[in-house]
C-alpha positions as CSV (number, residue, x, y, z in Angstrom):
1,X,-14.5,2.7,1.8
2,X,-14.7,3.0,5.6
3,X,-18.3,1.6,5.6
4,X,-17.6,-1.0,2.9
5,X,-14.7,-2.5,4.7
6,X,-16.0,-1.8,8.2
7,X,-12.7,-0.1,9.2
8,X,-14.0,1.5,12.4
9,X,-15.4,-1.7,13.8
10,X,-13.3,-4.4,12.3
11,X,-10.2,-3.9,14.4
12,X,-9.3,-1.6,17.2
13,X,-5.8,-0.7,16.1
14,X,-3.8,-0.3,13.0
15,X,-0.7,-2.5,12.7
16,X,2.5,-0.8,11.6
17,X,4.1,-2.6,8.7
18,X,6.8,-0.2,7.7
19,X,8.2,3.2,8.9
20,X,10.8,4.5,6.5
21,X,12.0,7.9,7.7
22,X,14.6,8.4,4.9
23,X,11.9,8.1,2.2
24,X,9.2,9.6,4.4
25,X,7.0,6.5,3.9
26,X,4.5,4.9,6.3
27,X,2.7,1.6,5.7
28,X,0.1,0.0,8.0
29,X,-2.6,-2.6,8.0
30,X,-6.1,-2.4,9.3
31,X,-9.1,-4.5,8.7
32,X,-7.2,-6.5,6.0
33,X,-6.4,-3.4,4.0
34,X,-2.8,-2.1,3.4
35,X,-2.5,1.7,3.7
36,X,0.6,3.2,2.0
37,X,1.7,6.8,2.4
38,X,4.6,8.5,0.7
39,X,4.9,12.0,2.3
40,X,8.2,12.9,0.4
41,X,7.8,16.1,-1.6
42,X,10.2,15.0,-4.4
43,X,11.2,11.3,-4.1
44,X,9.2,8.7,-6.1
45,X,10.5,5.2,-5.6
46,X,10.4,2.5,-8.3
47,X,10.0,-1.1,-7.0
48,X,9.3,0.0,-3.4
49,X,9.1,-3.3,-1.4
50,X,7.2,-3.9,1.8
51,X,5.8,-6.8,3.8
52,X,2.2,-7.9,3.6
53,X,0.4,-10.1,6.1
54,X,-0.7,-12.8,3.7
55,X,0.6,-14.1,0.4
56,X,-1.3,-13.7,-2.9
57,X,-2.1,-10.9,-5.3
58,X,-3.0,-7.4,-4.2
59,X,-5.0,-4.7,-5.9
60,X,-5.3,-1.0,-5.4
61,X,-8.7,0.2,-4.3
62,X,-7.8,3.8,-3.7
63,X,-5.0,5.8,-5.2
64,X,-4.7,9.5,-4.5
65,X,-2.4,10.0,-7.6
66,X,-5.3,9.0,-9.8
67,X,-6.4,11.9,-12.1
68,X,-9.9,11.7,-10.7
69,X,-8.5,13.0,-7.4
70,X,-6.4,15.6,-9.1
71,X,-3.3,13.5,-9.2
72,X,-0.8,12.9,-12.0
73,X,-2.0,9.3,-12.9
74,X,1.4,7.8,-12.6
75,X,0.3,4.5,-10.9
76,X,-1.7,1.8,-12.8
77,X,-4.5,0.9,-10.5
78,X,-5.9,-1.8,-12.9
79,X,-3.1,-4.3,-12.5
80,X,-2.6,-6.9,-9.8
81,X,0.5,-6.7,-7.6
82,X,1.8,-10.2,-6.7
83,X,3.4,-11.0,-3.4
84,X,6.7,-12.9,-3.4
85,X,7.8,-15.0,-0.5
86,X,11.4,-14.0,0.6
87,X,12.9,-16.8,2.6
88,X,15.6,-14.6,4.1
89,X,13.0,-12.3,5.5
90,X,10.4,-15.1,6.3
91,X,7.8,-12.8,4.8
92,X,5.7,-12.1,1.8
93,X,6.7,-8.9,-0.1
94,X,4.9,-6.7,-2.6
95,X,6.7,-4.3,-4.9
96,X,5.0,-1.1,-6.3
97,X,6.0,2.2,-7.9
98,X,5.5,4.5,-4.9
99,X,5.1,8.1,-6.2
100,X,5.8,11.1,-4.1
101,X,3.0,12.8,-2.1
102,X,0.7,9.8,-2.6
103,X,-1.7,7.7,-0.5
104,X,-2.6,4.2,-1.7
105,X,-4.9,1.6,-0.2
106,X,-4.5,-2.1,-1.3
107,X,-6.3,-5.3,-0.5
108,X,-5.8,-8.9,-1.2
109,X,-7.4,-10.1,-4.4
110,X,-9.5,-13.0,-3.3
């Protein structure tokens, strides 16, 4: 994934999108990809919302909860996650089921 998306050369720094200390979640963007981490040991969050830099559909390209990685397979990586523009936030928002102890990487579906 690092080579395919040129993550080490494409941008110097990751851009923090969301830091949620209560839920122990961290979300950042680098090289057009969205990296989502839920470090909470117990709390899975249905319909977890976060900002994305551009509107459109997003798809999961890496999901540590996938059974192939020894996870529980609680997240459907085959579906598209649409962004919704929220006028009151002046931002595009994506909502996902964010399971505990999970790392997810998403990208815009172009």
